[in-house]
N, C-alpha and C positions, 0 to 999 in steps of 0.2 A: 728229329721227329719227337713229338711229345711222348712222355712215359707216364703211365699211371702207376704210382708206387704205393705199396701198402706199408703201414707202420710196422715196425719190427715185430710187435706182438699184439697190437690192438687191431680191431677191425675198422681201421681208419685209413683214408687214402689222401694222397696229394698228387698234383700233376706237375711234372717238371717239364717246362716248355722253354728250353734255352734259346730258341730262335726269337723270343720276345724280349730278350734282355737288353739292358743298357750297359755302357761301360761304367766301372766304378767311379770314374771322375765325373760322370753325369749327375751323381747324387749331390744335392745341396748340403752344405754344412748345417749342423744343428743350430737352431735359432734359440736365443735366450727367451724364456717364457715370460714376456710381459715387460722387461726392462725396468724392474722395480727400482725405485729411487732409495727406499729404505728397506733393507732386507731383515726380516725378523729372525733369520738364522745366523746372522753375523754376531760375533762377540760384542758385548755392550748393549745388545737389543734383547736380552733374555726376558725382560718384562713383557715383550710382545708375544710370548708364547706361554702356554700353561707351565706350571712348575715342572722341572725335570724329575723323572723317576730314577734316572741314572746319569751321572756326570762323570766321565772318565778324565782324570787329571793325572799329573805327574805324582801326586800324593796318593793315588788310588781311586776307587769308585765311590763317589759321593752322591748326594741328592739335594735338591733345592729345599730350603726351609723358608723362613720369612724373607730371607735375602737369597738372591740367585747366586749360585756358585760361578765364579769367574775363572779365567785362565784354564779353560777346558780344552781337551783334545777331541773328544766326541761327546755328543749330548743327545739324550733320549727323553722324549716327552710325549704326552697324548696329542693326537691330531685334533686340531680345533674343528675340522670338518670331517668328523669320524664316520666311517662306513658302518662300524659296529661299536656299541657302547656297553659298559658293564651293567647299567640299569635301564633297559629300554622300556618304552611304553608298551602296553598290551598290544598283541598282534590283532589285526583285523579278523572278524569272525567269518569273512567270506572265504570259501574254498578251504585251502590248507595253507596256513601261514604260521610261522614261528617268530617269536620276538627276536629282534636283531641284537642278541646278547653276545658280546665279545669285547675285544680291545683293538684299538688302532693307534699305533705309535709311529712317530717320526724319529729317525736316527740321523742326526746331522753328522756326517762322517768326516768333516774337515772344518776348522775355523776360518779357512781362507775362502772368500766369496767366489772367486773364479777358478779354484783348483779343479782340474779335470780328473775324474777317477782313473783315466788311463795314465796319468802322470803321478799317481800316488807313489810314495816311497814303499819299499818292501815292508818297513816297520809299520807304516800306517795301514797298509792292506792287511797285515797280520792282525793289527789291533781291531780293524773293522770285522774281520772274521771272528775274533774272540767275542766282540759285542753281539754279533748274530747268535753265537753259541749261548752266551749268557741269557739273552732275551728268550731264546727258544727254551732253554732249561727252566727259566722262570715260569713259563706258561704251560709246559707239557705236564706238570703235576696238577694242574687245575682240572678237576673232573668235568667241568662244563665246557672245556676246550677240547674239540675233536681234531682240529687242524690248525697249524701255525704257518701262515704264508709270509715269507720274507722276500722282498723284491726291491729292485731299483729301477726307477724311470729316469732316463737321462735325455733331456731335450723336450721341447714343447710337443713335438709330433708324437712322442712316446708317452705323453701324459704328465710330464713334470710341470707343475704350476709355478715353481720358483726355480731360478737358475742356479742357486746355491746347492751344491751336491748334497744329496740326502737319500737315504733308503727308507723303506716303510715296512711295518709288521702289522698284519691283521690276523686275529684269531677268529675261528668259526666254531659254531656249536654243531656242525655237521662235517662229514667228509665230502669234499667237492666231487662232482660226478666223474671228472677225469681220473682222480685218484682212486675212486671206487672201481672204475673200469680196469685200471692198472692192477689193483690188488686182486681182482677177479681173474685176470689173465695170469698173474703170478701164481695164484693158488692152483691153477690147472697145469702149470708147467712143471716138468720134472727137475729142471735146473733154473736158477735165477735168470730171467731174460736179460737183465742189465749186465750181469756177469758175462753172458753170451755176447752181448754187444761189445764189451771191452775186449774179449778174446778175438772176435772177428775183426773189429775195426782197427785195432792196433797194428794189424798186418795189411790194412787196405789203403787204397789211394785217398781215402777220406780222412786219414789221420793228419792232423795239422801239427801237433806238438805233444810232447809227453815228458814226464820226469819219473823219478823212482816210484811215485805214489799215484799219479793222475794221468789221464789222457785228455786231449782236446781234439774233438772231431767235428766235421761237417756231417750231420746225420744223413743217412741214406734217405730217410723220410724227413724232409725239411719243408716246413710249412711256409717259411719266410725267406726272402733273399738273404744270403750270408748268415743264416742261422748256424750256431755252433752249440756244442754240448761238452761239459766237463764231467768226467766220471772218475771215481776212485777205482784203482785197480783192486784194492782189497774190498771185500763185501762188508759194508756197514750201513746202517739205516739213517743216521742223523748226525748232526754236528757234535752232539754230546759224546759220541763214540769215537771221535777223531783223535788220533795221537798228535803230540806236539809237532813231530817232524812232518806229519801230514798237513797240519795247519800252515806251517812255513812253506811247504811245497805247493799247496793250494794257492796261497797268496802270490807266489811267484808266477804260477801258471795263469791265474786270473789277470794279473798285470800284463802278461805277454799277450793274452787273448784280446784284452781291451786295447792295448797298444797297437797290435797289428790291424785291428779293425779301424781304429782312429786314423792310422796312416793310409790304409787302402781306400777307405770310404769317406775321407774328408770329415772326420769327427761326426759320425752319424748319430741321430737319435736312436735309442735302443732301450730294451727292457732286459734285465737279467733276473732270473727267478730261481730260488733254491727249493727243490722238491725233497722233502724228508718226512719220515714218520717214526713214531716210537716202536713200530713193529719190526722185529728182526728180519722178517722176510723181505722188507723193502731195501732198495739200494739207492742211497743218496745220489742226486744228480743236480747239476746246475745248467740251465738252458739260457742262452743269450740270443735274443731276437732283435736285430736292427729294425726300426720302423721305417722301411723304405717303400712299402707298397700299401695300397688301400684294399680293405675288404669290400668287395662289391657284390652285385646281385647273385653271381654264380656261387660264390663262397657262402653267402647267407642262405641260399635256397637249397644247397646240397651238403654243406659242411665239409666240402672238399676244397682245399686251397690250391691255387695256381701259383707256382713258384717259377720265375723266369731264369733262375740260376741253378745249374746242375751242381750239387754239392761236391762232386769230384773236381770241378773247375774252381769252386770256391776254396777248397782245401789247398789246391795248388797255388792260388793267388795269395792266400794268407801265409802259407809256408814261405813264399818268396819275400814277403814283408818281414817275417821273423828273421830271415838270414841276411836281409839287405843291410849294408852299413848305414849308420846314422849320418844324416846330412848336416 
């Protein structure tokens, strides 16, 4: 029977309706977005993008000058189709509007056109996390930046416009409403709600995997089918505060999370999102949501999501993929 589940500490709800579910094999594999013939993210095509603000190479971190830096491992440059820009036009005078002041970057996380993030090496995943940290640190000191959003869209259905693996960063001059609601709930709590989640879920049937520093769970409040969350066991607010051993173990757990999802769900489209703040009261977390269902009238009219997959069953299926021998 369906269950109406409340978010761990926010006044939000979702409906778990497992009788509506499909089998994992029923989900189609992710589709390449567009079948581009010339990829602007591939090595040799650097002139097709704006000059890079950070180029990670074997020789260190460089940037593009008059000539583009070649032989790169990861590359960061402004998004041509930016959602936020450093020098926006004045905002409309109607109602309440702010200029769209901010930054929007693309992080090309592999020089290989068809490399799947689930197949990244441990070294590449560690390097990617270091790049996320570097770009976050770069912007957190800007007084005009109130929030730094770092995320990956994988697959057309999840919003990726190009099939070459990449992440994105967008800075905002405001705190997003979701983060404001979380901070408000945290301020009212006697203990960190996220620390409480770690303590409770690492002993629950929703635990999928863990290592010395992190846990991977299927959240009790799951808005999307096969949604998972990665949380550090130690309380810290952002990537800048992470120790090197935590970086290595995060890379390992993120690899395992993406790999188990790829195996179980036939390489699904997904979004993963890093939630972090400069405030010590916050608890860094990473949320992974496969794009397997559509938002329809009920969700749009109520803000309550219907999820056809009980997180307890999701955790069991993903655990089995983690322990299954490689074919």
